[in-house]
DSSP file (Angstrom, degrees, kcal/mol; ACC not computed):
  #  RESIDUE AA STRUCTURE BP1 BP2  ACC     N-H-->O    O-->H-N    N-H-->O    O-->H-N    TCO  KAPPA ALPHA  PHI   PSI    X-CA   Y-CA   Z-CA
    1    1 A M              0   0    0      0, 0.0     2,-0.2     0, 0.0     7,-0.0   0.000 360.0 360.0 360.0 132.3   40.0    3.2    9.4
    2    2 A E        -     0   0    0      2,-0.1     6,-0.1     1,-0.1     4,-0.0  -0.497 360.0-123.6 -87.4 158.2   37.6    2.1    6.7
    3    3 A E  S    S+     0   0    0     -2,-0.2     2,-0.3     4,-0.0    -1,-0.1   0.832  90.5  26.5 -69.8 -35.3   36.3    4.2    3.8
    4    4 A T  S  > S-     0   0    0      1,-0.1     4,-2.2    19,-0.0     5,-0.1  -0.838  78.7-115.4-126.0 164.1   32.5    3.8    4.5
    5    5 A L  H  > S+     0   0    0     -2,-0.3     4,-3.0     1,-0.2     5,-0.3   0.921 117.6  53.8 -60.0 -43.4   30.4    3.0    7.6
    6    6 A E  H  > S+     0   0    0      1,-0.2     4,-2.0     2,-0.2    -1,-0.2   0.879 108.8  46.8 -65.0 -35.9   29.3   -0.2    6.1
    7    7 A A  H  > S+     0   0    0      2,-0.2     4,-2.3     1,-0.2    -1,-0.2   0.897 113.2  50.4 -71.0 -36.7   32.9   -1.3    5.5
    8    8 A G  H  X S+     0   0    0     -4,-2.2     4,-2.4     1,-0.2    -2,-0.2   0.941 113.6  43.3 -66.8 -47.4   33.8   -0.3    9.1
    9    9 A L  H  X S+     0   0    0     -4,-3.0     4,-2.5     1,-0.2     6,-0.3   0.855 112.2  54.9 -69.3 -31.7   30.8   -2.2   10.6
   10   10 A A  H  X>S+     0   0    0     -4,-2.0     5,-1.2    -5,-0.3     4,-1.0   0.935 109.7  46.7 -65.2 -42.5   31.5   -5.2    8.4
   11   11 A K  H  <5S+     0   0    0     -4,-2.3     3,-0.3     2,-0.2    -2,-0.2   0.920 114.8  46.4 -63.9 -41.1   35.1   -5.3    9.6
   12   12 A I  H  <5S+     0   0    0     -4,-2.4    -2,-0.2     1,-0.2    -1,-0.2   0.923 123.0  33.7 -66.7 -42.6   34.0   -5.0   13.3
   13   13 A F  H  <5S-     0   0    0     -4,-2.5    -1,-0.2    -5,-0.2    -2,-0.2   0.340 106.2-117.9-101.0   9.3   31.3   -7.6   13.1
   14   14 A G  T  <5 +     0   0    0     -4,-1.0     2,-0.4    -3,-0.3    -3,-0.2   0.746  60.9 145.5  69.9  24.6   32.8  -10.0   10.6
   15   15 A T      < -     0   0    0     -5,-1.2    -1,-0.2    -6,-0.3    -2,-0.1  -0.804  59.5-104.1 -95.8 134.4   30.1   -9.6    7.9
   16   16 A A    >   -     0   0    0     -2,-0.4     3,-1.4     1,-0.2     4,-0.4  -0.358  25.5-140.3 -58.0 128.1   31.3   -9.8    4.3
   17   17 A E  G >  S+     0   0    0      1,-0.3     3,-1.3     2,-0.2    -1,-0.2   0.810  97.3  66.2 -66.0 -29.6   31.3   -6.3    3.0
   18   18 A G  G 3  S+     0   0    0      1,-0.2    -1,-0.3     3,-0.0    -2,-0.1   0.689  94.5  59.4 -61.8 -20.0   29.9   -7.4   -0.4
   19   19 A K  G <  S+     0   0    0     -3,-1.4     2,-0.4     2,-0.1    -1,-0.2   0.596  88.1  86.6 -83.9 -13.8   26.7   -8.4    1.3
   20   20 A V  S <  S-     0   0    0     -3,-1.3     3,-0.1    -4,-0.4    19,-0.1  -0.750  83.0-122.9 -88.9 131.9   26.0   -4.9    2.6
   21   21 A K        -     0   0    0     -2,-0.4    -2,-0.1    17,-0.2   -15,-0.1  -0.484  33.5-103.7 -72.0 144.4   24.2   -2.5    0.2
   22   22 A P        -     0   0    0      0, 0.0    -1,-0.1     0, 0.0    -4,-0.0  -0.313  32.5-129.5 -63.3 151.4   26.1    0.7   -0.7
   23   23 A S        +     0   0    0     -3,-0.1     2,-0.2     1,-0.1    23,-0.0   0.916  53.9 128.7 -70.3 -95.7   24.7    3.7    1.1
   24   24 A G  S    S+     0   0    0      2,-0.1     2,-0.7    25,-0.0    -1,-0.1  -0.534  81.5   0.1  69.4-141.7   24.0    6.7   -1.0
   25   25 A E  S    S-     0   0    0     -2,-0.2    24,-0.0     1,-0.0     0, 0.0  -0.715  79.5-156.0 -84.8 120.2   20.5    8.0   -0.6
   26   26 A T        -     0   0    0     -2,-0.7    -2,-0.1    19,-0.1    -3,-0.0  -0.729  13.8-119.3 -98.2 142.8   18.7    6.0    2.1
   27   27 A P        -     0   0    0      0, 0.0     3,-0.1     0, 0.0    23,-0.1  -0.226  48.4 -73.1 -71.0 167.3   15.0    5.7    2.3
   28   28 A A        -     0   0    0      1,-0.1    18,-0.0    22,-0.0     2,-0.0  -0.249  67.4 -86.3 -52.7 150.9   13.2    6.9    5.5
   29   29 A P        -     0   0    0      0, 0.0     2,-0.2     0, 0.0    -1,-0.1  -0.356  50.2-157.9 -60.9 138.2   13.7    4.5    8.4
   30   30 A S        -     0   0    0     -3,-0.1     2,-0.9    -2,-0.0     0, 0.0  -0.697  30.1-108.3-116.0 170.2   11.3    1.6    8.4
   31   31 A A        +     0   0    0     -2,-0.2     2,-0.1     2,-0.0     0, 0.0  -0.313  54.4 171.6 -91.2  53.7   10.1   -0.7   11.1
   32   32 A S        -     0   0    0     -2,-0.9    -2,-0.0     1,-0.1    11,-0.0  -0.387  26.8-163.7 -66.3 139.4   12.1   -3.5    9.6
   33   33 A T        +     0   0    0     -2,-0.1     2,-0.6     2,-0.0    -1,-0.1   0.179  42.2 135.6-106.8  10.7   12.2   -6.6   11.8
   34   34 A D        -     0   0    0      1,-0.2     9,-0.1     5,-0.1    -2,-0.1  -0.521  29.1-178.8 -67.9 110.8   15.2   -8.2    9.9
   35   35 A G        +     0   0    0     -2,-0.6    -1,-0.2     4,-0.1     5,-0.0   0.429  40.0 117.1 -91.0  -1.6   17.4   -9.4   12.8
   36   36 A S  S  > S-     0   0    0      1,-0.1     4,-3.1     4,-0.0     5,-0.2  -0.206  80.8-112.0 -64.1 159.8   20.1  -10.8   10.6
   37   37 A K  H  > S+     0   0    0      1,-0.2     4,-2.9     2,-0.2     5,-0.2   0.923 120.5  49.1 -57.3 -44.9   23.5   -9.3   10.8
   38   38 A E  H  > S+     0   0    0      2,-0.2     4,-2.1     1,-0.2    -1,-0.2   0.926 111.5  49.4 -61.9 -44.1   23.1   -7.8    7.2
   39   39 A G  H  > S+     0   0    0      1,-0.2     4,-2.5     2,-0.2    -2,-0.2   0.913 112.0  48.5 -64.7 -43.9   19.7   -6.4    8.1
   40   40 A L  H  X S+     0   0    0     -4,-3.1     4,-2.5     2,-0.2    -1,-0.2   0.881 110.0  51.3 -60.6 -39.4   21.1   -4.8   11.3
   41   41 A L  H  X S+     0   0    0     -4,-2.9     4,-2.3    -5,-0.2    -2,-0.2   0.877 109.9  49.2 -63.0 -36.2   23.9   -3.3    9.4
   42   42 A Q  H  X S+     0   0    0     -4,-2.1     4,-2.5     2,-0.2    -2,-0.2   0.909 111.2  49.6 -69.9 -39.9   21.6   -1.8    6.9
   43   43 A Q  H  X S+     0   0    0     -4,-2.5     4,-2.5     2,-0.2    -2,-0.2   0.915 111.0  50.9 -66.5 -38.1   19.4   -0.4    9.7
   44   44 A A  H  X S+     0   0    0     -4,-2.5     4,-2.5     1,-0.2    -2,-0.2   0.936 110.2  48.4 -60.0 -46.3   22.6    1.1   11.4
   45   45 A S  H  X S+     0   0    0     -4,-2.3     4,-2.7     1,-0.2    -1,-0.2   0.904 111.9  49.0 -62.2 -40.8   23.6    2.6    8.1
   46   46 A Q  H  X S+     0   0    0     -4,-2.5     4,-2.5     2,-0.2    -2,-0.2   0.898 112.7  49.2 -65.3 -41.8   20.1    4.1    7.6
   47   47 A A  H  X S+     0   0    0     -4,-2.5     4,-2.2     2,-0.2    -2,-0.2   0.915 111.0  49.3 -60.5 -45.8   20.1    5.5   11.2
   48   48 A Y  H  X S+     0   0    0     -4,-2.5     4,-2.5     2,-0.2    -2,-0.2   0.958 113.1  46.4 -58.8 -53.9   23.5    7.0   10.8
   49   49 A E  H  X S+     0   0    0     -4,-2.7     4,-2.3     1,-0.2    -2,-0.2   0.897 111.8  50.7 -56.7 -44.6   22.5    8.7    7.5
   50   50 A A  H  X S+     0   0    0     -4,-2.5     4,-2.5     1,-0.2    -1,-0.2   0.860 109.8  50.2 -62.6 -38.3   19.3   10.0    9.0
   51   51 A A  H  X S+     0   0    0     -4,-2.2     4,-2.5     2,-0.2    -2,-0.2   0.910 111.2  49.3 -64.8 -41.7   21.2   11.4   12.0
   52   52 A I  H  X S+     0   0    0     -4,-2.5     4,-2.3     2,-0.2    -2,-0.2   0.898 111.1  50.0 -64.9 -40.4   23.7   13.2    9.6
   53   53 A R  H  X S+     0   0    0     -4,-2.3     4,-2.1     1,-0.2    -2,-0.2   0.927 112.3  47.0 -61.0 -46.0   20.8   14.6    7.6
   54   54 A A  H  X>S+     0   0    0     -4,-2.5     5,-2.5     1,-0.2     4,-0.6   0.886 110.4  52.8 -61.7 -39.5   19.1   15.9   10.8
   55   55 A Q  H ><5S+     0   0    0     -4,-2.5     3,-0.9     1,-0.2    -1,-0.2   0.921 108.7  48.8 -64.6 -41.6   22.3   17.3   12.0
   56   56 A R  H 3<5S+     0   0    0     -4,-2.3    -1,-0.2     1,-0.3    -2,-0.2   0.863 114.1  48.4 -64.4 -34.9   22.8   19.3    8.6
   57   57 A E  H 3<5S-     0   0    0     -4,-2.1    -1,-0.3    -5,-0.2    -2,-0.2   0.532 113.3-120.0 -81.6  -5.9   19.1   20.5    8.9
   58   58 A G  T <<5 +     0   0    0     -3,-0.9     2,-1.4    -4,-0.6    -3,-0.2   0.700  65.0 144.9  72.7  18.0   19.6   21.6   12.5
   59   59 A D     >< +     0   0    0     -5,-2.5     4,-2.5    -6,-0.2    -1,-0.2  -0.630  18.2 171.5 -89.7  81.4   16.9   19.2   13.7
   60   60 A W  H  > S+     0   0    0     -2,-1.4     4,-2.5     1,-0.2    -1,-0.2   0.794  71.8  57.0 -69.4 -28.5   18.6   18.2   17.0
   61   61 A G  H  > S+     0   0    0      2,-0.2     4,-1.9     1,-0.2    -1,-0.2   0.957 111.5  41.1 -65.2 -45.3   15.5   16.3   18.3
   62   62 A R  H  > S+     0   0    0      2,-0.2     4,-2.5     1,-0.2     5,-0.2   0.899 112.8  57.2 -68.7 -35.5   15.5   13.9   15.3
   63   63 A Y  H  X S+     0   0    0     -4,-2.5     4,-2.5     1,-0.2     5,-0.2   0.960 108.0  46.3 -52.2 -56.0   19.3   13.8   15.5
   64   64 A G  H  X S+     0   0    0     -4,-2.5     4,-2.2     1,-0.2    -1,-0.2   0.858 111.5  51.0 -51.4 -43.8   19.1   12.6   19.1
   65   65 A E  H  X S+     0   0    0     -4,-1.9     4,-2.6     2,-0.2    -1,-0.2   0.906 111.4  48.1 -66.0 -42.8   16.4   10.0   18.2
   66   66 A E  H  X S+     0   0    0     -4,-2.5     4,-2.9     2,-0.2    -2,-0.2   0.902 111.7  49.7 -67.5 -40.8   18.5    8.6   15.3
   67   67 A I  H  X S+     0   0    0     -4,-2.5     4,-1.9    -5,-0.2    -1,-0.2   0.890 111.7  49.1 -66.1 -38.1   21.7    8.4   17.5
   68   68 A K  H  X S+     0   0    0     -4,-2.2     4,-2.3    -5,-0.2    -2,-0.2   0.938 112.0  48.1 -63.0 -46.7   19.7    6.6   20.1
   69   69 A R  H  X S+     0   0    0     -4,-2.6     4,-2.4     1,-0.2    -2,-0.2   0.915 111.4  51.0 -59.6 -45.2   18.3    4.2   17.4
   70   70 A L  H  X S+     0   0    0     -4,-2.9     4,-2.6     1,-0.2    -1,-0.2   0.854 107.9  52.1 -63.8 -35.0   21.8    3.6   16.1
   71   71 A G  H  X S+     0   0    0     -4,-1.9     4,-2.9     2,-0.2    -2,-0.2   0.933 110.1  49.0 -66.7 -44.5   23.1    2.8   19.6
   72   72 A E  H  X S+     0   0    0     -4,-2.3     4,-2.1     2,-0.2    -2,-0.2   0.912 111.2  49.5 -61.8 -41.1   20.3    0.2   20.0
   73   73 A I  H  X S+     0   0    0     -4,-2.4     4,-2.4     2,-0.2     5,-0.2   0.973 111.8  48.1 -60.9 -53.6   21.1   -1.4   16.7
   74   74 A L  H  X S+     0   0    0     -4,-2.6     4,-3.0     1,-0.2    -2,-0.2   0.894 109.0  54.7 -55.3 -38.9   24.8   -1.6   17.5
   75   75 A N  H  X S+     0   0    0     -4,-2.9     4,-2.4     1,-0.2    -1,-0.2   0.917 108.7  47.7 -62.5 -41.8   24.0   -3.1   20.8
   76   76 A K  H  X S+     0   0    0     -4,-2.1     4,-2.4     2,-0.2    -1,-0.2   0.906 111.6  49.7 -58.8 -43.2   22.0   -5.7   19.1
   77   77 A L  H  X S+     0   0    0     -4,-2.4     4,-2.3     1,-0.2    -2,-0.2   0.926 111.9  50.8 -62.1 -46.7   24.9   -6.4   16.6
   78   78 A S  H  X S+     0   0    0     -4,-3.0     4,-1.6     1,-0.2    -2,-0.2   0.902 111.3  45.8 -60.5 -43.5   27.3   -6.6   19.6
   79   79 A L  H  X S+     0   0    0     -4,-2.4     4,-0.6     1,-0.2    -1,-0.2   0.919 112.6  51.1 -64.6 -42.7   25.1   -9.1   21.5
   80   80 A R  H >< S+     0   0    0     -4,-2.4     3,-0.5     1,-0.2    -2,-0.2   0.850 110.7  49.4 -64.2 -33.7   24.7  -11.1   18.3
   81   81 A S  H 3< S+     0   0    0     -4,-2.3    -1,-0.2     1,-0.2    -2,-0.2   0.829 105.4  57.5 -74.6 -30.4   28.6  -11.2   17.7
   82   82 A S  H 3<        0   0    0     -4,-1.6    -1,-0.2     1,-0.2    -2,-0.2   0.566 360.0 360.0 -81.7 -10.5   29.2  -12.3   21.3
   83   83 A N    <<        0   0    0     -4,-0.6    -1,-0.2    -3,-0.5    -2,-0.1   0.496 360.0 360.0 -85.4 360.0   27.1  -15.5   20.9
């Protein structure tokens, strides 16, 4: 088990961990169209952090949206890795 989400995703998808920005406080999710592995990893991290924030705040609607978004991003990463 890796220490951070970024490290775990980097290990799974073979992206160099050094290329992934450290999490910390993440900005509000943006409509980024960066389809690179690094961009998708960053989007996944942002969705995860937003979901955790929503969970702590008890905003279950937003939590569900962010988990769905995270799943879509991970699916894109999975498809990208299988090519």
